[in-house]
C-alpha positions in Angstrom: -56.3 81.1 194.0 -54.3 81.9 191.0 -56.3 83.5 188.9 -55.8 87.2 188.0 -58.2 89.8 189.2 -58.7 90.5 185.3 -59.7 87.0 184.8 -62.3 86.5 187.6 -65.7 85.7 186.8 -67.8 88.3 188.6 -70.6 85.7 188.8 -68.6 83.5 191.3 -66.8 86.6 192.9 -70.3 87.8 193.8 -71.2 84.9 195.2 -68.3 84.9 197.4 -68.9 88.3 198.8 -72.4 86.9 199.9 -71.2 83.5 201.3 -68.7 86.0 203.6 -71.7 88.0 204.4 -73.3 85.1 205.5 -70.6 84.2 207.7 -70.7 87.3 209.6 -74.5 87.0 210.0 -73.9 83.1 211.6 -71.3 84.8 213.9 -73.8 87.4 215.1 -76.9 85.1 215.3 -76.7 81.4 216.9 -73.0 82.0 217.9 -73.7 85.5 219.5 -77.3 85.1 220.9 -77.2 81.2 221.8 -79.7 78.8 220.2 -83.5 79.3 220.1 -85.2 77.3 222.9 -87.9 75.3 223.1 -90.1 77.4 225.4 -89.5 80.2 223.4 -90.6 78.9 220.1 -93.9 77.2 222.0 -95.3 80.6 223.6 -94.2 83.0 220.2 -93.1 81.1 217.4 -93.1 84.2 215.3 -90.8 85.8 217.5 -87.8 83.3 216.6 -88.8 83.0 212.7 -86.3 86.0 211.7 -83.0 84.2 213.6 -83.9 81.1 212.6 -84.8 82.2 209.0 -81.4 84.0 209.0 -79.5 81.1 210.1 -81.0 78.9 207.7 -79.8 81.0 205.1 -76.4 81.5 205.8 -75.1 78.6 207.2 -74.2 77.1 203.8 -71.7 79.8 203.1 -68.7 77.5 204.3 -69.8 74.7 201.9 -70.1 77.2 199.2 -66.4 78.5 199.5 -65.3 74.6 199.5 -67.6 74.0 196.3 -66.3 77.0 194.8 -62.5 75.6 194.7 -63.8 72.3 193.7 -65.7 73.7 190.6 -62.7 75.6 189.3 -60.3 73.1 190.5 -57.2 73.5 192.7 -53.5 73.9 191.5 -51.7 74.1 194.7 -48.2 75.9 194.7 -46.0 76.7 197.5 -46.6 80.4 196.5 -50.3 80.0 196.8 -50.0 78.4 200.4 -47.8 81.1 201.0 -49.8 83.8 200.0 -52.7 82.5 202.6 -50.4 82.4 205.6 -49.2 85.6 205.0 -52.5 87.5 204.9 -53.5 85.5 208.2 -50.1 86.6 209.8 -49.9 89.9 208.5 -53.7 90.6 209.5 -53.3 89.2 213.0 -50.1 91.4 213.3 -52.3 94.2 212.1 -55.0 93.9 215.0 -52.4 93.3 217.6 -50.9 96.5 216.4 -54.1 98.6 216.6 -54.8 97.0 219.8 -51.5 97.9 221.2 -51.9 101.7 220.2 -55.7 102.3 221.0 -56.0 100.3 224.2 -52.4 100.3 225.6 -52.5 96.5 225.9 -48.8 95.5 228.1 -46.0 93.4 226.2 -47.1 90.5 228.9 -50.6 90.7 227.5 -49.4 90.3 223.8 -47.5 87.0 224.9 -49.9 85.6 226.8 -53.6 86.2 225.9 -55.1 87.6 222.5 -52.2 87.3 220.6 -50.7 86.6 217.1 -50.5 82.8 218.1 -53.8 82.2 219.6 -55.4 84.0 216.5 -53.8 81.8 214.0 -55.1 78.6 215.9 -58.6 79.8 216.0 -58.5 79.8 212.1 -60.1 76.0 212.1 -61.3 76.9 208.2 -57.4 78.0 207.3 -55.9 75.0 208.6 -58.5 72.9 207.4 -58.4 74.2 203.5 -54.6 74.5 203.6 -54.8 70.4 204.1 -57.5 70.2 201.2 -55.1 72.4 199.4 -52.2 70.3 199.7 -53.9 66.8 198.8 -56.1 68.5 196.1 -53.1 66.9 193.4 -54.5 63.4 194.5 -58.0 64.5 194.3 -57.6 65.6 190.7 -56.2 62.7 189.9 -58.8 60.3 191.2 -61.2 62.5 189.4 -59.4 62.2 186.4 -58.6 58.4 186.4 -62.4 57.2 187.8 -64.6 58.8 185.1 -68.2 59.6 185.6 -69.7 56.5 186.8 -67.2 55.6 189.4 -66.9 59.1 190.7 -70.9 59.1 190.8 -70.7 55.8 193.1 -68.2 57.3 195.2 -70.2 60.3 195.9 -73.1 57.9 196.8 -71.4 56.0 199.0 -69.5 58.8 200.9 -72.5 61.1 201.5 -74.9 57.9 202.2 -71.7 57.4 205.0 -72.0 61.0 206.5 -75.4 61.1 206.6 -75.4 57.5 208.7 -72.1 58.8 210.8 -73.5 62.3 211.8 -77.1 61.4 212.4 -77.0 58.0 213.9 -73.6 56.9 215.1 -71.4 59.8 216.2 -70.1 63.3 214.8 -66.6 62.8 215.9 -66.0 60.9 212.3 -66.8 63.9 210.0 -67.1 66.6 212.7 -70.3 68.2 212.1 -68.9 69.4 208.6 -65.6 70.9 210.2 -63.0 68.1 208.7 -61.0 67.8 206.0 -63.0 64.6 205.0 -66.4 66.7 204.7 -64.3 69.2 202.4 -63.1 66.1 200.3 -66.7 65.6 199.7 -67.4 68.7 198.7 -64.5 69.1 196.5 -65.1 66.2 194.7 -69.0 66.8 194.4 -68.2 70.4 192.6 -65.9 68.7 190.6 -68.3 66.4 189.5 -71.0 69.0 188.5 -68.4 71.0 186.7 -67.0 68.0 184.7 -70.3 66.2 184.1 -72.9 68.2 184.2 -72.2 71.5 183.6 -73.5 71.6 180.2 -77.1 71.1 181.8 -76.4 73.6 184.5 -75.5 76.0 182.0 -78.8 75.7 179.8 -80.9 75.5 183.4 -82.9 78.6 184.4 -80.5 80.1 187.1 -83.9 81.5 188.9 -84.8 78.1 189.1 -81.5 76.9 191.3 -82.0 80.2 193.3 -85.7 79.4 194.4 -84.8 75.6 194.7 -82.3 77.1 197.7 -84.9 79.6 199.0 -87.4 77.0 199.2 -84.5 74.8 201.5 -84.3 77.6 203.6 -88.2 78.2 204.1 -88.3 74.2 204.8 -85.5 74.3 207.5 -87.0 76.8 209.3 -90.5 75.6 209.5 -88.9 72.3 210.4 -86.9 73.6 213.3 -90.0 75.5 214.6 -92.4 72.4 214.1 -90.1 70.2 216.1 -90.5 72.4 219.2 -94.0 71.5 219.3 -93.6 67.7 218.3 -90.4 66.4 220.1 -89.1 66.8 223.6 -86.4 69.1 224.6 -83.4 66.9 224.5 -84.5 65.8 221.0 -84.9 69.0 219.8 -81.6 70.1 220.3 -79.4 66.9 219.8 -81.1 66.0 216.4 -82.9 69.4 215.1 -81.1 72.4 216.2 -77.7 71.3 216.7 -77.8 69.6 213.1 -79.9 72.2 211.3 -76.2 74.0 211.4 -74.2 71.0 210.9 -72.3 71.8 207.6 -72.4 67.9 206.8 -76.4 67.9 207.0 -77.3 67.0 203.6 -79.8 69.6 203.1 -77.4 72.4 203.8 -74.9 70.5 201.3 -78.0 70.5 198.8 -78.6 74.0 199.8 -75.0 75.3 198.9 -75.0 73.3 195.9 -78.2 75.0 194.5 -77.1 78.2 195.6 -73.8 78.0 193.7 -75.8 76.7 190.7 -77.8 79.7 190.7 -74.4 81.7 190.3 -72.6 79.8 187.8 -72.5 81.1 184.4 -73.9 84.3 185.1 -72.7 87.1 182.7 -71.6 89.5 184.7 -68.1 91.5 184.6 -67.4 94.0 187.2 -64.2 95.3 188.3 -65.6 96.7 191.8 -67.1 93.0 192.5 -63.9 91.5 191.7 -61.7 93.7 193.8 -64.1 93.4 196.6 -64.1 89.5 196.5 -60.5 89.5 196.4 -60.5 90.5 200.1 -63.1 88.2 201.1 -61.0 85.9 203.3 -59.4 88.5 205.1 -63.1 89.3 206.4 -63.3 85.8 208.0 -59.7 86.2 209.4 -60.4 89.8 211.1 -64.0 88.6 212.4 -62.3 85.2 214.1 -59.4 87.3 215.2 -59.0 86.6 219.1 -59.3 90.2 219.9 -61.9 91.2 217.3 -63.9 88.4 217.9 -65.4 88.8 221.4 -65.8 92.7 220.3 -67.9 91.4 217.5 -70.2 88.7 219.3 -70.1 91.1 222.5 -71.6 94.2 220.8 -74.4 92.0 219.1 -75.4 90.6 222.6 -75.4 94.0 224.4 -77.6 95.3 221.5 -80.1 92.2 222.0 -80.4 93.1 225.5 -81.3 97.2 224.8 -83.3 97.1 221.7 -85.6 94.6 219.8 -87.3 94.2 216.9 -86.7 96.3 213.5 -84.1 98.4 215.6 -81.8 95.3 216.7 -81.7 93.9 213.2 -81.0 97.3 211.3 -78.1 97.9 214.1 -76.7 94.2 213.5 -77.1 94.6 209.7 -75.5 97.7 210.1 -72.1 96.2 211.8 -72.2 93.5 209.2 -71.8 95.8 206.5 -69.5 98.1 208.1 -67.1 95.5 209.4 -67.4 93.5 206.1 -66.3 97.3 204.4 -63.5 97.8 206.7 -61.8 94.5 206.5 -61.7 94.6 202.7 -60.0 97.9 203.1 -58.0 96.6 205.9 -56.8 94.1 203.3 -55.9 96.5 200.8 -52.5 97.2 202.8 -52.0 93.5 202.9 -52.3 93.4 199.1 -50.0 96.2 198.7 -47.1 94.9 200.6 -47.8 91.0 199.3 -47.1 92.8 195.6 -44.1 94.5 196.6 -42.6 90.8 198.4 -43.9 88.6 195.4 -42.4 91.3 193.2 -38.9 91.0 194.9 -39.0 87.3 195.2 -39.6 87.2 191.6 -36.7 89.3 191.1 -34.3 87.4 193.0 -35.6 84.3 191.0 -35.2 85.8 187.5 -31.9 87.2 188.5 -30.7 83.6 189.4 -32.4 82.4 186.3 -35.6 80.2 187.8 -38.3 82.9 186.6 -37.8 82.6 182.9 -39.8 85.4 181.2 -43.1 85.0 183.1 -44.4 88.3 184.2 -45.2 88.3 188.3 -48.8 88.4 187.4 -48.6 85.7 185.3 -46.8 83.7 188.3 -49.3 84.4 190.8 
């Protein structure tokens, strides 16, 4: 989080962009249109293949983001945490200002519905990640002192327990992967791969990792469609479809691992990719904003009722790309104000003799 744009690895930054596009796909697929129904799958299996295929491909996105943090290792600071909160608050206020100007919402509506507080509360990933960010020094210390063998044993036990709890006991313990506990497991798994397997990973064929990830996508799609013909309706929903999008699903974790490994170590340097990736988190913040989110999935739903087949897919993908680009452009204003604010804070600290001789870029 503290690396400058110039020091970013463009291969990983490209993966961030892809993963964020996947998040937009998730919100335009099952979340907007609903889970595929057993009756429809049985009547016309081919009609649901695009939806199931895209969901299986995109559902690794959240795990990928957390594992990127684990691969590089987090070094938390007050400035880093404040930067995340500032970005969230700034973009929420920007959306609210736009809504006020273009829709003329009243002051009462600002205080009651679709307001900044609602937006900030809806950012589940932000708050979960901030907790991970805060406790990462403890995780780093654990990795440092445990060694390869103990860390591997811990990961085996952790993921065995997560699998048992999620599939056979109850999802309240790991919350289908929407929990700090699951984020901790992903973080430690990525640290293990970086510290103890990076040499082997670097020598391996990156395209092979990508093929394994694509194989997971195909197997997941086939399993969901085939289960509609083999299992009763209650079982297919609770055990197959619902768990097929749980971030704690071991197949999804493995898919995220292989997608990450397919980009790690790729020699790519591109300033445009780095600049776009710098604003990836803004895409999530704007997409799940309390005002914009209903517009986003509502638009997809309305198109689904009117268009079909290729037309619907083209329109939806256009929305995904345009929303992504619009969020990146909007975030440039946040970056500009943040740099001004951080420069002012730095000058103030330097005047008090606490800033040293380091540049603002180095402190960031």
